[in-house]
Each structure stands twice: as C-alpha cells, then as structure tokens.
N, C-alpha and C positions, 0 to 999 in steps of 0.2 A: 270268521270272515273279516277280511281287511276292510278298513275304512275306505270309502270311494275316493276320497281326496288323495290318500296314499297310493291307491291303484293308478289314478290319473297321473300322479307324479312319476311313477314307474313307466307308464306308457309314454309320457313326454320324453323321458330319458331314452327309451328304446327308439322312439321316432327320431330323436336327434342322432343317435348312433346309426340308424338306418339311412338317414339323409346323407351322412358322411360316407357310408359304404356305397350308397347309390351313386354319389358323385364319382367315387373311385371306379365303380363299375362302368359308368358311362365314359370315363376317360380311357379305360381299356377298350370299350366298344369302339371308340374313335380310332384307336390304334389298329383294331381289326378292320375297320372301314377303310383306312388308308392303305392297308395291306391289300385288301380286295380291290380297291380302286386301281392300284398300280398294276394289278394282274388281271383286271377285268373279270373278277369272279362274282358269282351271284351272292347277294346278301342273304337270301333265305336258303337254309340248308336243313331240310326236313329231317333227314336221318340223324344228323348231329343233335338237333333240338330234342328229338325223342329220346336219344341216348342220355342227354343231360337230365331231362325230366325224370326218366326212370331211375337214374342213379340218385339224384338229389332227393327225391321223395322218400327214399329209405332213411334219410337223416331225421325224419319226423317220426317220433316214437308213438305219438297218440294217433291211432288209426282213425278216430272220429274227425280229426282236422286235416288228415293227410290229403284228402281230395281238395280242400281249400288251398293247401300249399301248392298243389299242382296248378290250380288256377292262378295263384299269385306268381309263380315262376314263369308261367306262360305269358301272363300280362307284362311281366318285366322284360321278357324276351321281345315281345311285340313293340314295346317302347324303345328298346335298344335297336331293333330293326328300323324303326321309323327314323331314329337319329342317324343311323348308318346310311339310310337311303338319301337323307338330306345332304350328307357329305359326298356320297358316291355320285349322285345324279348331277353334280356340277361338272361332269366330265364331257369331253368333246368326242363324238363318235364319227369316224369317217366311213363312208360307204361309196360304192360305185353306182352312179346313176343319178336320177333326180327324184324329187319327192313323189311318192307313189310307187316307185320300183319295189320289187319284192325284198331287196336288201333293206330298203327304207322301212318296210313293214316289220322286218326282223329287228331292226334297230329299235323301233317303238315298242316291240314286245319285250325286248331284253332290257332296255334303258328308257323307260317311259318319260322321264323328265330331263333327259340329257340334251345337249346341243348337237344337232346332226349336221355333218359337213359333207356336202355333195362333192363327188370327185368324178373326173371324166373317165377313169379307168381303174381296174383292180390295182395296178402298179402305183398309181398316184395316191390312192387311199392307203395302201401299205406304207408308202414312203412318208406320208404325213405322220404316221405313228413312229416310224424309225427316226424322223427328224424332231420328234417331240412336239409337233404342232397339235396333234390329237393324242388322246389317251389310249384309244383303241380303234380298231377297224373291224367291220363285220363283212366277211367275204364268203361267197358260196364255194364249197369244196366239191360237191357232187349232187346230182339229181338222180332220183330213183329210176327214172325212165331214160334220160339222155346220158347218164354216166358222169365221169369226172369233168371238172372245170380245169382244163390243162394249164391255163395261164396262172391260176391260183396255186395249183400244185407246184409249179415252177418257182413261184415266190416262196412257198414253204421250204423248198430245197435250197434256194440260193440266198434267201433273206436272213435277217437277224431276229425276227420276231418269234414269239411262242404262241401256241394255241392253248388256252386255259379253260375254254368252254366250247361246247357244241350245242347247236340249236337246230331242231328240225321244224321246218315250216311247210305245211301242206299248201301245194300250189294248185290254184284253179285258174285256168286261162279262159278269157272271155273275148268275144268279138265285139268291139266297141267302135262307134262312129259318131258323126255329128248329129245333133238334134234333128229329128225329122227324116233322116236317111233310112231307107228300107234295105233289108237284106238283099233283095234282088238288084239293088243299085251297085252293090260292091263288086269290083273287078280285081282289086289288089289288096293284099294285107301286108302290113309292116310290123316288124317286131324283132326282138333279139333272136339270134340263130338258134339257141336252145329252145326258145318258145315256139319257133317255127317248126323245129324238129318234133317237139312234143305234141304239136297239133297237125302233123303231116297228113294223117288220114282225113281229117276234116277239110283241110286245104285242098287236097286232091279231089275229094268228092264234090267240091264246089268249083273246081277248075280255076282257083284263084292264082293270080301272079303273086310273087313274093318280093319284098324289099327288106334287106337286112338293116337293122338299126342297133345302136350301141346298147340299148336296154328297153324294156317294155314301157316304162313311164315316158321315156323320150319319144317313143313311137306314138303314144297317145297325144303328147304335146304337138308332134308334127301333124297329126290328123286334125287337131283343134285349129292349128294355124293355116292349114291348107285350104285352098279354094276348090279342091277336087273332091266331090261328094262320092266318088267311086272308090275311095281309099278308106280302109278301116285298120284299126290296130288290134293286136292281140295282147291283152294286158289284164290286170286285176280289176275287180269291181271298185276297189278303193281308188284306183287311178281314174276310172270313169267319173266318179264323184268329184275328184280333185280337178279335172279338166272339163267338167260340165258336158260330158258325152253320154250318149245313150248306149245301153247294153243291148245289142241285137240278138246275141245268143250266149248263154252261160255254159261254162264247163265244157269247152270244146276240145280239151286235151284228150289224146287217145287213151292214156292210162288214167283211171279214176283214183288210183292210189299214188298220185304224183306228189313227191315230197323232195324238197331241197334241203340239204344239210349245210348249215353255215358254221364257219369257225370264227371264234372271237379271239382276235390277235392283240397281244400286248408286248411290252418290251421286257418283261420279267417273267421267268418261269415260276409257276406255282408248285410247291412241294407239299405233299400230304404226309403227316406223321401218324395217321390213323391206319395202322397196319392191317386191320381186319375189316375195313370199310368196304362194303359191297359196291359194285358198279364202277370201280375205278379203272381207267384206261390210260394208255400212253401211246405216243406216236414217235416212231423213229424214221429218219430218212438216211439212206446209206448207198454207197457204191461198193462193189466188191472188186478184188484184184482180178486181173485178166488171166485167170488160170482155171484149169478144169476143176469142177466141184466146188468153186468158191461160194456160190450161193447156197449150195446144199450144206456146206460147213456152217454158214451163218444160221440157217434155219435149225440145224441140229443143236447148236449152242442154245438157241432160244428155247427149243423143246426140252433140253436137258435141265433147264432151270424152272420148268413148270409154268411158263407163261404161254397162254393160249392166244394164237393169232386170230384176230377178228377179220382182217383182210390184208392182202398183199397186192400192190400194184407196181407196175414199172412205167417209167416215162423216159423218152429219149432226151439225152443231154444236148442242149443247143450248142452248136459249134464243134461237136465231137461225133462224127458219123458212126453209127452203129454202137454207140456207147449209151448205157442206160443207168438211171438211178432208181431206187426202190423206195416206196412209201409203205410203211408197215404200221398197222394199228394192233395193239395187243391189250389183253385184259390183265389187270393186276396192278399192284403198287410197285413202281420202279424204284421208289426211295426206301429200299430195304437192303439188307446185306446181300441177299440173293440177287436183287436187281443190280446193285453196284458190281458184283462179281461178273454178272452176265455182260455188262457194258465193257468191262476190262477185257474179257475174252473176245468180244466182238471187235474191239479195236485192233486185235491181232490179225483178223481176217478181212477187215473192211478198209478200203482206201480212204473213205470219208464216212464218218458216223456222227449223227447229230440227234440228240433228244429234243424234239421240237414242241412237245406239249404233253400235258396231263389233263384229264378231264373225267367227269363222273357222268354216268348214265343212270337216271332215276328209274 
C-alpha cells in the first residue's frame, strides 16, 4: 500500500493536469457557443450528449467506477452548457408585436435571458437581423388550424436569412376584457386576423363584431386603453396578466389542438456533419422553368436521392401574375455527398433554388 502522502501528491498532480484540461475544454466550449449564437442554435442537444456519454464511458476499464465516470462527464457537460448559456443569452432577439404576443412567448421559451426587440411587422423584425441590429428573429411560419403565414413565407423566399431551428408553441386563445366587465357586456372583439379566424365559431355563436389588429398583445393593450367596456380582446392569458385584464372565457379557439410553428432566423446557415443523426430536416425554396413537367422533374430528382418530402407548398410571386414559388421541407441531412449531388441536379431544372435552412426535430 502506498503512503498516503505519496497518494496525495499524485492526486494533486492529476488535479493540476485536469485543471489545465478543463480550461482548454471550456475554451472550446466557448467556440461552440459562439458558433451556436451566430446561427441561433440550441445549447442543449440531448442526442449528441447521450452519444458522447455512451462512447466515452467505454474508455473506463474498471466497471465498478464506470457509473461514477458517467456522472462526472454529465456534470462536466452541465457546467459547459451553463457557460455557453451565459455567452449565447447576450443576444438580441427580434419579434413582431409587443410584449405578451405569442411570438414574445416563443422568444422567452427559446432564449430565456436574451434581450427582446419588439417590431411593428414581420418584415421589420427580419430586416433587423439582416442589418445586424439583432442576432436572430423568431417568426411564425404556420398554424395548425389557419395554415401558412404568407408574409413570412415570402420573406423566406426573398430574403437572405436562414432557418436553423423550429419551435412549436401550443396556442390557447382567451376572451379578455377590462376588470369588472362581464361577458354579456361584450359586443366587439379585437385581435390578429389569424386569431379571429381560429376563434370564428365562438365569435359567430356570440354574434360579436370583429376588429382586426396587428397582433394579439396589441389588441389587449388597446382594450386596456379604451374607454369602451363593450370591447374585448382575443389573446393569451399571459397577455391578460401583463395588461391587468380579466379573462372572461378561456380556450375559445375552435381547434383544441392549435399549434403555431415558429422559425428561428439567423444570418448564417448551420451545417451538420453527423451523417446518421435522426430527426434532421432541411428546407428548399425554388421556382421551376415554365415548361411542361418541370415540377415533376424536380420531385423525381428529390425522390431518386432518397429524401422524403415532409410537405410541399406553393405561393404566388408578387409582381408576376400566375407565377409561383415552392416551399419544400424534407427529411434527411443535406450536407452529404448525396445531398450535394441532388442540389446540383436541381439547379439544372430550377430557375431559382435556395437552401434556406436545416433543423432537427426531437
């Protein structure tokens, strides 16, 4: 048995070596954080963490201490994530609307400690990122009940930003009014057009008049500032709390499985090198040549390379009557030899082709 003093000397030396390696590891974690910040990527990647743990634990030959190493590497990763969060959460996030809007709620879920920049429109939020004023913007792409958000789809096609994350937010619309106002007092409801559409059955059943507003939170603000007690807003419960309003009735949307999908936009495209990672998707926007079978040729090329289409949508091109562009989401990793070959072939049949994003579904 070794003398305890000698053992402690060895431990001290190991601790010194570990401290130097820890510092190097944290420097690399910082580089990863900066990469993720530039692309608005999530800090936590559960799949990759589990892959690393399962791989690294095999380096431990002594089965008795292997479980302790798993705890050690997991704790190290948690420290690294905490450091990365500190770096990434210094970002500025643009959204359309005011505090309390559903986009604002999505911002808080995705970047809980960031600075949120309110914008008057989807286009102005998008431009703040293009101009470098903000690091990222969070914009709604589609709602499970009302469908696509056309203005944002057009920004995807015409703009320069990339989508590197998707986030699904469950939407619950509520009828909110001034303190003390009763349901029977309400004659008119005010909200965003999609919120009004999503609550159409409720509105018609109560014979309410409707007023269109730029977003749900702004509708709540207008109710708060109004002297008319016959007006209510359709918005979130969070918005009611924010503007000190009463919730007259909860969950008035027609569909109870109402979800809005938000895209997280940034100036740089993320590229994955994990060829076998499950859940990877990518987005293409394109136009086809004005000739017979052009769209079919495009879809055949995609199918021949084994990429499964998640959805395909068309949108009219502004200023060009009866001309359309296509928005296509596919499953798989585009950053492979097969993906690169597919893009080259598509360029031969598409007038315009753009890879606008890659993201993972958990």
